PAKEBA-858232 format. One record per residue (C-alpha): x negated, y, z; residue number from 0. Coordinates in Angstrom, 2 decimals, decimal comma. Layout:
N
pt px=X | py=Y | pz=Z | nr=NUM
...
//
This chain:
391
pt px=93,97 | py=19,56 | pz=18,46 | nr=0
pt px=95,75 | py=16,82 | pz=16,54 | nr=1
pt px=92,36 | py=16,61 | pz=14,23 | nr=2
pt px=90,48 | py=15,66 | pz=17,51 | nr=3
pt px=90,79 | py=11,51 | pz=17,50 | nr=4
pt px=89,14 | py=11,82 | pz=13,94 | nr=5
pt px=85,56 | py=13,28 | pz=15,52 | nr=6
pt px=85,68 | py=10,75 | pz=17,94 | nr=7
pt px=86,82 | py=7,92 | pz=15,56 | nr=8
pt px=83,76 | py=9,06 | pz=13,46 | nr=9
pt px=81,85 | py=9,30 | pz=16,39 | nr=10
pt px=82,42 | py=5,90 | pz=17,61 | nr=11
pt px=81,32 | py=4,51 | pz=13,86 | nr=12
pt px=78,26 | py=6,42 | pz=14,77 | nr=13
pt px=77,71 | py=5,17 | pz=18,05 | nr=14
pt px=78,67 | py=1,75 | pz=17,27 | nr=15
pt px=76,44 | py=0,99 | pz=14,15 | nr=16
pt px=73,17 | py=3,23 | pz=16,38 | nr=17
pt px=73,58 | py=0,32 | pz=19,22 | nr=18
pt px=73,82 | py=-2,32 | pz=16,85 | nr=19
pt px=69,63 | py=-1,20 | pz=15,71 | nr=20
pt px=68,87 | py=-1,05 | pz=19,68 | nr=21
pt px=71,02 | py=-1,47 | pz=22,75 | nr=22
pt px=68,75 | py=0,74 | pz=25,00 | nr=23
pt px=70,51 | py=3,63 | pz=25,65 | nr=24
pt px=69,54 | py=6,82 | pz=26,81 | nr=25
pt px=71,87 | py=9,66 | pz=28,27 | nr=26
pt px=70,77 | py=12,89 | pz=28,98 | nr=27
pt px=73,12 | py=16,00 | pz=30,71 | nr=28
pt px=72,08 | py=19,73 | pz=31,88 | nr=29
pt px=74,08 | py=22,88 | pz=31,33 | nr=30
pt px=74,70 | py=25,85 | pz=33,28 | nr=31
pt px=77,35 | py=27,46 | pz=35,42 | nr=32
pt px=77,70 | py=31,50 | pz=34,72 | nr=33
pt px=79,52 | py=34,08 | pz=37,46 | nr=34
pt px=79,40 | py=37,39 | pz=35,38 | nr=35
pt px=80,87 | py=40,52 | pz=37,23 | nr=36
pt px=82,61 | py=42,89 | pz=33,85 | nr=37
pt px=83,52 | py=45,94 | pz=34,61 | nr=38
pt px=84,41 | py=48,56 | pz=32,11 | nr=39
pt px=84,38 | py=52,55 | pz=32,18 | nr=40
pt px=86,38 | py=54,47 | pz=29,32 | nr=41
pt px=88,21 | py=57,89 | pz=28,76 | nr=42
pt px=92,31 | py=58,25 | pz=28,51 | nr=43
pt px=94,08 | py=61,33 | pz=27,48 | nr=44
pt px=91,09 | py=62,77 | pz=29,16 | nr=45
pt px=90,86 | py=60,87 | pz=32,46 | nr=46
pt px=87,77 | py=58,12 | pz=33,08 | nr=47
pt px=89,37 | py=54,91 | pz=33,54 | nr=48
pt px=88,19 | py=52,10 | pz=35,09 | nr=49
pt px=88,75 | py=48,32 | pz=34,08 | nr=50
pt px=86,70 | py=44,64 | pz=35,75 | nr=51
pt px=87,60 | py=41,43 | pz=35,01 | nr=52
pt px=85,71 | py=38,08 | pz=35,85 | nr=53
pt px=84,21 | py=35,00 | pz=34,07 | nr=54
pt px=83,09 | py=31,79 | pz=35,48 | nr=55
pt px=81,19 | py=30,09 | pz=32,73 | nr=56
pt px=80,03 | py=26,42 | pz=32,82 | nr=57
pt px=78,57 | py=25,03 | pz=29,79 | nr=58
pt px=78,07 | py=20,89 | pz=29,55 | nr=59
pt px=74,70 | py=19,30 | pz=27,38 | nr=60
pt px=74,63 | py=15,82 | pz=26,28 | nr=61
pt px=72,79 | py=14,20 | pz=24,44 | nr=62
pt px=73,20 | py=10,06 | pz=23,96 | nr=63
pt px=69,61 | py=8,83 | pz=21,85 | nr=64
pt px=71,94 | py=5,79 | pz=20,54 | nr=65
pt px=68,30 | py=4,30 | pz=19,39 | nr=66
pt px=64,71 | py=5,37 | pz=18,75 | nr=67
pt px=65,39 | py=7,62 | pz=15,94 | nr=68
pt px=69,44 | py=8,50 | pz=16,35 | nr=69
pt px=70,98 | py=10,73 | pz=18,71 | nr=70
pt px=74,65 | py=11,97 | pz=19,76 | nr=71
pt px=74,81 | py=15,51 | pz=21,21 | nr=72
pt px=78,23 | py=16,74 | pz=22,40 | nr=73
pt px=78,03 | py=20,45 | pz=24,05 | nr=74
pt px=81,24 | py=21,96 | pz=25,82 | nr=75
pt px=81,76 | py=25,36 | pz=26,74 | nr=76
pt px=84,16 | py=25,98 | pz=29,26 | nr=77
pt px=85,25 | py=29,81 | pz=30,06 | nr=78
pt px=87,69 | py=30,90 | pz=33,07 | nr=79
pt px=88,55 | py=35,05 | pz=32,62 | nr=80
pt px=90,54 | py=36,38 | pz=35,46 | nr=81
pt px=91,06 | py=40,12 | pz=36,34 | nr=82
pt px=92,26 | py=43,78 | pz=35,45 | nr=83
pt px=91,40 | py=43,47 | pz=31,37 | nr=84
pt px=92,75 | py=39,53 | pz=31,12 | nr=85
pt px=95,67 | py=40,79 | pz=32,37 | nr=86
pt px=95,67 | py=44,02 | pz=30,28 | nr=87
pt px=94,63 | py=41,55 | pz=26,88 | nr=88
pt px=98,31 | py=39,27 | pz=26,76 | nr=89
pt px=97,84 | py=36,92 | pz=24,79 | nr=90
pt px=94,01 | py=36,26 | pz=25,06 | nr=91
pt px=94,65 | py=32,96 | pz=25,60 | nr=92
pt px=95,69 | py=32,26 | pz=21,93 | nr=93
pt px=93,10 | py=34,12 | pz=20,12 | nr=94
pt px=90,28 | py=32,19 | pz=22,15 | nr=95
pt px=92,08 | py=29,15 | pz=21,08 | nr=96
pt px=91,45 | py=29,60 | pz=17,38 | nr=97
pt px=88,90 | py=27,65 | pz=16,38 | nr=98
pt px=87,03 | py=28,50 | pz=13,27 | nr=99
pt px=85,85 | py=24,94 | pz=12,88 | nr=100
pt px=87,13 | py=22,63 | pz=10,13 | nr=101
pt px=88,00 | py=20,59 | pz=13,15 | nr=102
pt px=89,64 | py=21,89 | pz=15,82 | nr=103
pt px=88,29 | py=21,70 | pz=19,19 | nr=104
pt px=89,04 | py=24,49 | pz=21,18 | nr=105
pt px=92,27 | py=24,42 | pz=23,61 | nr=106
pt px=93,10 | py=27,00 | pz=26,41 | nr=107
pt px=94,13 | py=25,33 | pz=28,86 | nr=108
pt px=96,18 | py=28,06 | pz=30,58 | nr=109
pt px=97,11 | py=31,03 | pz=28,90 | nr=110
pt px=98,45 | py=33,74 | pz=32,17 | nr=111
pt px=99,00 | py=37,29 | pz=32,03 | nr=112
pt px=96,05 | py=37,30 | pz=34,76 | nr=113
pt px=94,20 | py=33,93 | pz=34,61 | nr=114
pt px=93,01 | py=32,50 | pz=31,29 | nr=115
pt px=91,15 | py=29,09 | pz=31,13 | nr=116
pt px=89,68 | py=28,04 | pz=27,56 | nr=117
pt px=86,90 | py=25,10 | pz=26,26 | nr=118
pt px=85,83 | py=24,93 | pz=23,39 | nr=119
pt px=83,11 | py=21,91 | pz=21,42 | nr=120
pt px=81,01 | py=24,09 | pz=20,00 | nr=121
pt px=78,22 | py=20,99 | pz=18,83 | nr=122
pt px=79,53 | py=17,21 | pz=18,03 | nr=123
pt px=77,13 | py=15,86 | pz=15,87 | nr=124
pt px=75,35 | py=12,44 | pz=15,14 | nr=125
pt px=72,29 | py=12,93 | pz=13,98 | nr=126
pt px=69,06 | py=10,60 | pz=12,16 | nr=127
pt px=65,69 | py=11,60 | pz=12,37 | nr=128
pt px=62,97 | py=10,10 | pz=10,62 | nr=129
pt px=58,97 | py=10,80 | pz=9,10 | nr=130
pt px=59,62 | py=13,19 | pz=6,96 | nr=131
pt px=63,97 | py=14,09 | pz=7,17 | nr=132
pt px=66,45 | py=15,08 | pz=9,71 | nr=133
pt px=70,25 | py=13,92 | pz=8,53 | nr=134
pt px=73,15 | py=15,54 | pz=10,90 | nr=135
pt px=76,50 | py=15,33 | pz=10,53 | nr=136
pt px=78,84 | py=17,14 | pz=12,54 | nr=137
pt px=79,07 | py=20,42 | pz=14,17 | nr=138
pt px=76,09 | py=21,69 | pz=15,05 | nr=139
pt px=73,99 | py=25,11 | pz=14,57 | nr=140
pt px=72,92 | py=25,21 | pz=10,80 | nr=141
pt px=70,37 | py=28,95 | pz=11,28 | nr=142
pt px=68,89 | py=30,24 | pz=8,01 | nr=143
pt px=68,24 | py=33,42 | pz=9,30 | nr=144
pt px=64,54 | py=34,75 | pz=10,58 | nr=145
pt px=65,14 | py=37,91 | pz=11,20 | nr=146
pt px=65,96 | py=38,62 | pz=15,25 | nr=147
pt px=68,45 | py=41,43 | pz=15,12 | nr=148
pt px=70,52 | py=40,98 | pz=11,75 | nr=149
pt px=70,27 | py=38,02 | pz=9,80 | nr=150
pt px=72,04 | py=38,61 | pz=6,54 | nr=151
pt px=70,21 | py=35,16 | pz=5,30 | nr=152
pt px=72,67 | py=33,58 | pz=7,80 | nr=153
pt px=75,28 | py=32,07 | pz=5,85 | nr=154
pt px=76,63 | py=29,40 | pz=7,86 | nr=155
pt px=76,51 | py=30,78 | pz=10,94 | nr=156
pt px=76,40 | py=34,25 | pz=11,10 | nr=157
pt px=76,62 | py=35,89 | pz=15,06 | nr=158
pt px=77,68 | py=39,10 | pz=16,91 | nr=159
pt px=74,30 | py=39,85 | pz=18,61 | nr=160
pt px=76,62 | py=42,24 | pz=21,20 | nr=161
pt px=78,15 | py=39,06 | pz=22,62 | nr=162
pt px=74,91 | py=38,42 | pz=24,49 | nr=163
pt px=76,69 | py=35,49 | pz=26,91 | nr=164
pt px=76,71 | py=33,44 | pz=24,15 | nr=165
pt px=73,15 | py=32,44 | pz=23,93 | nr=166
pt px=73,97 | py=29,51 | pz=21,72 | nr=167
pt px=75,29 | py=30,94 | pz=19,31 | nr=168
pt px=78,65 | py=29,23 | pz=17,47 | nr=169
pt px=78,47 | py=26,21 | pz=15,69 | nr=170
pt px=79,64 | py=25,18 | pz=12,12 | nr=171
pt px=81,18 | py=21,12 | pz=10,85 | nr=172
pt px=78,62 | py=20,35 | pz=8,43 | nr=173
pt px=76,49 | py=17,59 | pz=7,06 | nr=174
pt px=72,72 | py=19,21 | pz=6,66 | nr=175
pt px=69,23 | py=17,55 | pz=4,92 | nr=176
pt px=65,93 | py=18,98 | pz=5,84 | nr=177
pt px=63,21 | py=17,02 | pz=4,13 | nr=178
pt px=59,43 | py=18,31 | pz=4,64 | nr=179
pt px=58,00 | py=18,20 | pz=1,59 | nr=180
pt px=54,80 | py=19,35 | pz=2,64 | nr=181
pt px=52,73 | py=20,39 | pz=6,03 | nr=182
pt px=54,38 | py=24,39 | pz=5,72 | nr=183
pt px=57,22 | py=23,63 | pz=3,00 | nr=184
pt px=61,00 | py=21,98 | pz=3,20 | nr=185
pt px=64,43 | py=21,96 | pz=1,77 | nr=186
pt px=67,23 | py=22,37 | pz=3,69 | nr=187
pt px=70,98 | py=20,96 | pz=1,89 | nr=188
pt px=73,89 | py=21,65 | pz=4,11 | nr=189
pt px=78,00 | py=21,49 | pz=3,03 | nr=190
pt px=80,58 | py=22,94 | pz=5,20 | nr=191
pt px=83,96 | py=22,28 | pz=4,55 | nr=192
pt px=87,20 | py=24,90 | pz=4,49 | nr=193
pt px=90,57 | py=24,65 | pz=5,11 | nr=194
pt px=90,95 | py=25,69 | pz=1,29 | nr=195
pt px=89,10 | py=24,75 | pz=-1,64 | nr=196
pt px=88,56 | py=28,73 | pz=-1,05 | nr=197
pt px=86,66 | py=28,68 | pz=2,54 | nr=198
pt px=84,11 | py=26,14 | pz=1,39 | nr=199
pt px=80,37 | py=27,19 | pz=2,58 | nr=200
pt px=77,40 | py=24,60 | pz=1,23 | nr=201
pt px=74,08 | py=25,93 | pz=-0,05 | nr=202
pt px=69,97 | py=25,01 | pz=-0,87 | nr=203
pt px=67,43 | py=26,46 | pz=1,33 | nr=204
pt px=64,03 | py=25,98 | pz=-0,11 | nr=205
pt px=61,35 | py=27,38 | pz=2,54 | nr=206
pt px=56,87 | py=27,58 | pz=2,33 | nr=207
pt px=54,15 | py=29,46 | pz=3,09 | nr=208
pt px=51,60 | py=32,04 | pz=0,31 | nr=209
pt px=49,00 | py=33,60 | pz=1,82 | nr=210
pt px=49,85 | py=33,18 | pz=5,74 | nr=211
pt px=53,27 | py=35,11 | pz=4,93 | nr=212
pt px=57,00 | py=32,35 | pz=5,37 | nr=213
pt px=59,37 | py=32,41 | pz=2,40 | nr=214
pt px=62,72 | py=31,43 | pz=1,79 | nr=215
pt px=64,72 | py=31,49 | pz=-0,80 | nr=216
pt px=68,37 | py=30,31 | pz=-0,60 | nr=217
pt px=71,46 | py=29,60 | pz=-3,34 | nr=218
pt px=74,30 | py=28,93 | pz=-1,91 | nr=219
pt px=78,42 | py=29,16 | pz=-2,19 | nr=220
pt px=80,18 | py=31,39 | pz=0,42 | nr=221
pt px=83,68 | py=30,91 | pz=0,27 | nr=222
pt px=84,89 | py=33,00 | pz=-2,46 | nr=223
pt px=81,35 | py=34,25 | pz=-3,59 | nr=224
pt px=78,02 | py=32,95 | pz=-5,43 | nr=225
pt px=75,43 | py=33,84 | pz=-3,51 | nr=226
pt px=71,80 | py=34,43 | pz=-3,63 | nr=227
pt px=69,68 | py=35,10 | pz=-0,52 | nr=228
pt px=65,70 | py=35,47 | pz=0,20 | nr=229
pt px=63,70 | py=35,99 | pz=3,00 | nr=230
pt px=60,01 | py=36,68 | pz=4,41 | nr=231
pt px=57,91 | py=36,60 | pz=7,70 | nr=232
pt px=54,69 | py=37,16 | pz=8,34 | nr=233
pt px=51,54 | py=40,03 | pz=9,87 | nr=234
pt px=50,37 | py=43,06 | pz=8,15 | nr=235
pt px=47,26 | py=44,92 | pz=10,03 | nr=236
pt px=48,33 | py=43,13 | pz=13,44 | nr=237
pt px=51,85 | py=43,60 | pz=13,63 | nr=238
pt px=55,22 | py=41,68 | pz=12,56 | nr=239
pt px=57,72 | py=41,89 | pz=9,89 | nr=240
pt px=60,69 | py=40,44 | pz=8,89 | nr=241
pt px=62,97 | py=40,82 | pz=5,67 | nr=242
pt px=66,30 | py=39,36 | pz=4,87 | nr=243
pt px=68,56 | py=40,32 | pz=1,53 | nr=244
pt px=71,61 | py=38,90 | pz=0,64 | nr=245
pt px=73,40 | py=38,91 | pz=-2,48 | nr=246
pt px=77,61 | py=38,35 | pz=-3,19 | nr=247
pt px=79,67 | py=38,36 | pz=-5,90 | nr=248
pt px=83,18 | py=36,72 | pz=-6,43 | nr=249
pt px=82,83 | py=33,20 | pz=-8,61 | nr=250
pt px=85,42 | py=34,29 | pz=-10,62 | nr=251
pt px=83,63 | py=37,14 | pz=-11,95 | nr=252
pt px=80,22 | py=36,32 | pz=-12,08 | nr=253
pt px=78,22 | py=39,18 | pz=-14,04 | nr=254
pt px=81,56 | py=41,31 | pz=-14,44 | nr=255
pt px=82,46 | py=43,05 | pz=-10,93 | nr=256
pt px=79,90 | py=44,58 | pz=-8,92 | nr=257
pt px=77,75 | py=43,08 | pz=-6,97 | nr=258
pt px=77,81 | py=43,46 | pz=-2,41 | nr=259
pt px=74,42 | py=43,34 | pz=-0,92 | nr=260
pt px=73,49 | py=42,70 | pz=3,19 | nr=261
pt px=69,40 | py=43,49 | pz=3,56 | nr=262
pt px=67,49 | py=44,13 | pz=6,37 | nr=263
pt px=63,47 | py=45,09 | pz=7,30 | nr=264
pt px=61,78 | py=45,25 | pz=10,81 | nr=265
pt px=58,62 | py=46,00 | pz=11,92 | nr=266
pt px=57,63 | py=44,78 | pz=15,54 | nr=267
pt px=54,34 | py=44,67 | pz=17,40 | nr=268
pt px=52,78 | py=44,45 | pz=21,05 | nr=269
pt px=50,80 | py=46,29 | pz=22,64 | nr=270
pt px=48,06 | py=45,91 | pz=25,33 | nr=271
pt px=49,56 | py=47,31 | pz=27,60 | nr=272
pt px=52,46 | py=44,41 | pz=27,22 | nr=273
pt px=55,22 | py=46,12 | pz=25,60 | nr=274
pt px=56,53 | py=44,72 | pz=22,48 | nr=275
pt px=58,19 | py=46,79 | pz=20,43 | nr=276
pt px=60,40 | py=46,00 | pz=16,49 | nr=277
pt px=61,76 | py=48,86 | pz=14,71 | nr=278
pt px=63,70 | py=48,08 | pz=11,44 | nr=279
pt px=67,28 | py=48,79 | pz=9,76 | nr=280
pt px=70,85 | py=46,63 | pz=8,20 | nr=281
pt px=71,92 | py=47,39 | pz=5,25 | nr=282
pt px=75,49 | py=46,22 | pz=5,04 | nr=283
pt px=77,41 | py=47,20 | pz=1,33 | nr=284
pt px=80,71 | py=46,50 | pz=3,11 | nr=285
pt px=80,06 | py=49,04 | pz=6,22 | nr=286
pt px=81,77 | py=52,09 | pz=5,91 | nr=287
pt px=79,57 | py=55,87 | pz=6,67 | nr=288
pt px=83,06 | py=57,10 | pz=8,02 | nr=289
pt px=83,64 | py=57,96 | pz=11,76 | nr=290
pt px=84,87 | py=55,16 | pz=12,97 | nr=291
pt px=86,29 | py=56,87 | pz=15,73 | nr=292
pt px=86,64 | py=55,88 | pz=19,00 | nr=293
pt px=88,62 | py=52,08 | pz=18,67 | nr=294
pt px=85,09 | py=51,43 | pz=17,02 | nr=295
pt px=84,17 | py=49,66 | pz=19,52 | nr=296
pt px=86,19 | py=46,78 | pz=19,08 | nr=297
pt px=85,17 | py=46,21 | pz=15,68 | nr=298
pt px=81,88 | py=45,83 | pz=17,01 | nr=299
pt px=82,74 | py=42,89 | pz=19,92 | nr=300
pt px=84,98 | py=41,26 | pz=17,10 | nr=301
pt px=84,44 | py=37,47 | pz=17,28 | nr=302
pt px=84,81 | py=36,62 | pz=13,64 | nr=303
pt px=81,77 | py=38,27 | pz=12,07 | nr=304
pt px=81,07 | py=37,56 | pz=8,45 | nr=305
pt px=77,72 | py=37,44 | pz=6,92 | nr=306
pt px=79,08 | py=40,31 | pz=3,83 | nr=307
pt px=79,71 | py=42,23 | pz=7,21 | nr=308
pt px=77,39 | py=41,94 | pz=10,31 | nr=309
pt px=78,15 | py=45,77 | pz=11,19 | nr=310
pt px=80,94 | py=47,31 | pz=10,26 | nr=311
pt px=78,78 | py=50,35 | pz=9,26 | nr=312
pt px=77,36 | py=50,42 | pz=5,99 | nr=313
pt px=73,76 | py=51,32 | pz=7,27 | nr=314
pt px=72,15 | py=50,83 | pz=11,09 | nr=315
pt px=69,17 | py=52,12 | pz=12,61 | nr=316
pt px=68,08 | py=50,04 | pz=15,13 | nr=317
pt px=64,73 | py=49,63 | pz=18,11 | nr=318
pt px=64,52 | py=47,03 | pz=20,65 | nr=319
pt px=61,83 | py=47,32 | pz=23,04 | nr=320
pt px=61,28 | py=44,66 | pz=25,84 | nr=321
pt px=58,25 | py=44,01 | pz=28,92 | nr=322
pt px=57,65 | py=41,71 | pz=31,44 | nr=323
pt px=57,58 | py=43,10 | pz=34,32 | nr=324
pt px=56,28 | py=40,04 | pz=36,94 | nr=325
pt px=56,48 | py=36,67 | pz=37,22 | nr=326
pt px=60,26 | py=36,72 | pz=37,71 | nr=327
pt px=61,43 | py=39,72 | pz=36,16 | nr=328
pt px=61,18 | py=41,36 | pz=32,56 | nr=329
pt px=62,94 | py=44,24 | pz=31,00 | nr=330
pt px=64,71 | py=45,30 | pz=27,78 | nr=331
pt px=66,06 | py=48,02 | pz=25,60 | nr=332
pt px=67,91 | py=48,13 | pz=22,71 | nr=333
pt px=68,86 | py=51,20 | pz=20,67 | nr=334
pt px=71,05 | py=51,52 | pz=17,53 | nr=335
pt px=72,56 | py=54,83 | pz=15,37 | nr=336
pt px=74,74 | py=54,25 | pz=12,45 | nr=337
pt px=73,93 | py=57,22 | pz=9,99 | nr=338
pt px=76,80 | py=58,95 | pz=8,80 | nr=339
pt px=79,56 | py=56,93 | pz=10,91 | nr=340
pt px=77,03 | py=58,96 | pz=13,90 | nr=341
pt px=77,81 | py=56,26 | pz=15,90 | nr=342
pt px=74,88 | py=55,59 | pz=18,42 | nr=343
pt px=74,74 | py=52,28 | pz=21,05 | nr=344
pt px=72,67 | py=51,77 | pz=24,51 | nr=345
pt px=72,27 | py=48,12 | pz=24,71 | nr=346
pt px=69,87 | py=47,85 | pz=28,33 | nr=347
pt px=69,11 | py=44,63 | pz=30,46 | nr=348
pt px=67,49 | py=43,69 | pz=33,14 | nr=349
pt px=66,36 | py=39,80 | pz=34,26 | nr=350
pt px=65,31 | py=38,59 | pz=37,58 | nr=351
pt px=64,35 | py=34,81 | pz=38,03 | nr=352
pt px=65,37 | py=34,18 | pz=41,91 | nr=353
pt px=64,27 | py=30,53 | pz=41,59 | nr=354
pt px=63,46 | py=27,47 | pz=39,27 | nr=355
pt px=67,37 | py=27,46 | pz=38,50 | nr=356
pt px=68,57 | py=30,78 | pz=39,87 | nr=357
pt px=69,16 | py=34,06 | pz=37,11 | nr=358
pt px=70,07 | py=37,44 | pz=37,79 | nr=359
pt px=71,10 | py=39,47 | pz=34,67 | nr=360
pt px=72,22 | py=43,57 | pz=34,93 | nr=361
pt px=72,93 | py=44,54 | pz=31,57 | nr=362
pt px=74,89 | py=47,68 | pz=30,16 | nr=363
pt px=76,44 | py=48,44 | pz=26,71 | nr=364
pt px=77,42 | py=51,58 | pz=26,10 | nr=365
pt px=78,49 | py=53,36 | pz=23,19 | nr=366
pt px=79,65 | py=56,26 | pz=21,51 | nr=367
pt px=81,42 | py=57,28 | pz=18,71 | nr=368
pt px=82,13 | py=60,04 | pz=16,39 | nr=369
pt px=86,35 | py=61,00 | pz=17,19 | nr=370
pt px=88,91 | py=63,53 | pz=14,79 | nr=371
pt px=87,23 | py=66,60 | pz=15,82 | nr=372
pt px=83,94 | py=65,65 | pz=14,40 | nr=373
pt px=82,10 | py=65,48 | pz=18,01 | nr=374
pt px=80,42 | py=62,82 | pz=19,64 | nr=375
pt px=81,94 | py=61,35 | pz=22,63 | nr=376
pt px=81,75 | py=58,50 | pz=24,82 | nr=377
pt px=83,03 | py=55,41 | pz=23,75 | nr=378
pt px=83,06 | py=53,00 | pz=26,02 | nr=379
pt px=80,78 | py=51,56 | pz=28,57 | nr=380
pt px=80,09 | py=48,14 | pz=29,73 | nr=381
pt px=78,36 | py=47,33 | pz=33,39 | nr=382
pt px=77,70 | py=43,75 | pz=33,67 | nr=383
pt px=76,21 | py=41,63 | pz=36,47 | nr=384
pt px=75,56 | py=38,38 | pz=35,73 | nr=385
pt px=73,69 | py=35,15 | pz=38,03 | nr=386
pt px=73,68 | py=32,05 | pz=36,69 | nr=387
pt px=72,42 | py=28,08 | pz=37,84 | nr=388
pt px=71,49 | py=25,44 | pz=36,17 | nr=389
pt px=70,38 | py=22,36 | pz=36,17 | nr=390
//
């Protein structure tokens, strides 16, 4: 935690400069408190096993408008884990306390066998916005992906789709400059330092619209690799189409080693009955076509997702559908299949709004894997009941 003072010192300098321009500062505070009951069902030596856990999740978001065009944003994620799963996962607090960012803004306050209390600052940035550009310094979300399920262009902030309780997605310590070059075009430049010279990520993205299609082109350095990417989103015959591809090659072996690619393609459509359907797929050059075994769910839930390895499998087919069931409820179902690995994932969820700031979600994540006997068996199912109060 020794790096915390550096962050606060930088923020203090920014606050002092902004207040020198305008003394009418405004502070906004909002966030939420969530409670989630977790029930995991699996098999151990042919016996069905049920393990439960509990999660209390508080998020505190602060935005301090220091001047007309300058704002300081701080967002803190506080979580309390307790129950059987926490007790079975000894040392989980130490794992949560490992901040992947350049600055260490994470801390496990309590790390006992059956109780873990953890906090992380996942947004801490100073933003200056002008007529045609935005400059942001600090921990922030840099989202260069345009697809819904998988985002191979998300070179700074690749995220785990199965971590549904983290809607805000992770942040990265970076300097970012966005320049609007036209009504439908813009340049985006970002630099994220790493703990060593081999871990830096920096890149340039240019986006524009051509005949109704949003196109983007990326040139970047991703840690030890040079990277180029392209993305596209548009409409064809009443259906939406989104595609992304990123190609990587080690910097020290340019034009000498094989290229590694990650790409996705998805087509979606909203029907007159209100159903939204998206069909697509993901290709991961580093992925596997071999069965993952019944322990494969661990790699799916890993927090350390890489833009080069968004899934552990080489090929993933996905279908997503959703529908509003009325003014207060909605249903969503995601189904995935990995050819070769013979992995099946079912991900249904039901959301209901009790009041303007009260919500309930019921979520199921069920996985089926090919085991050593070449039979597809149950790889684990999670049942989640979540209540959220927003303020």
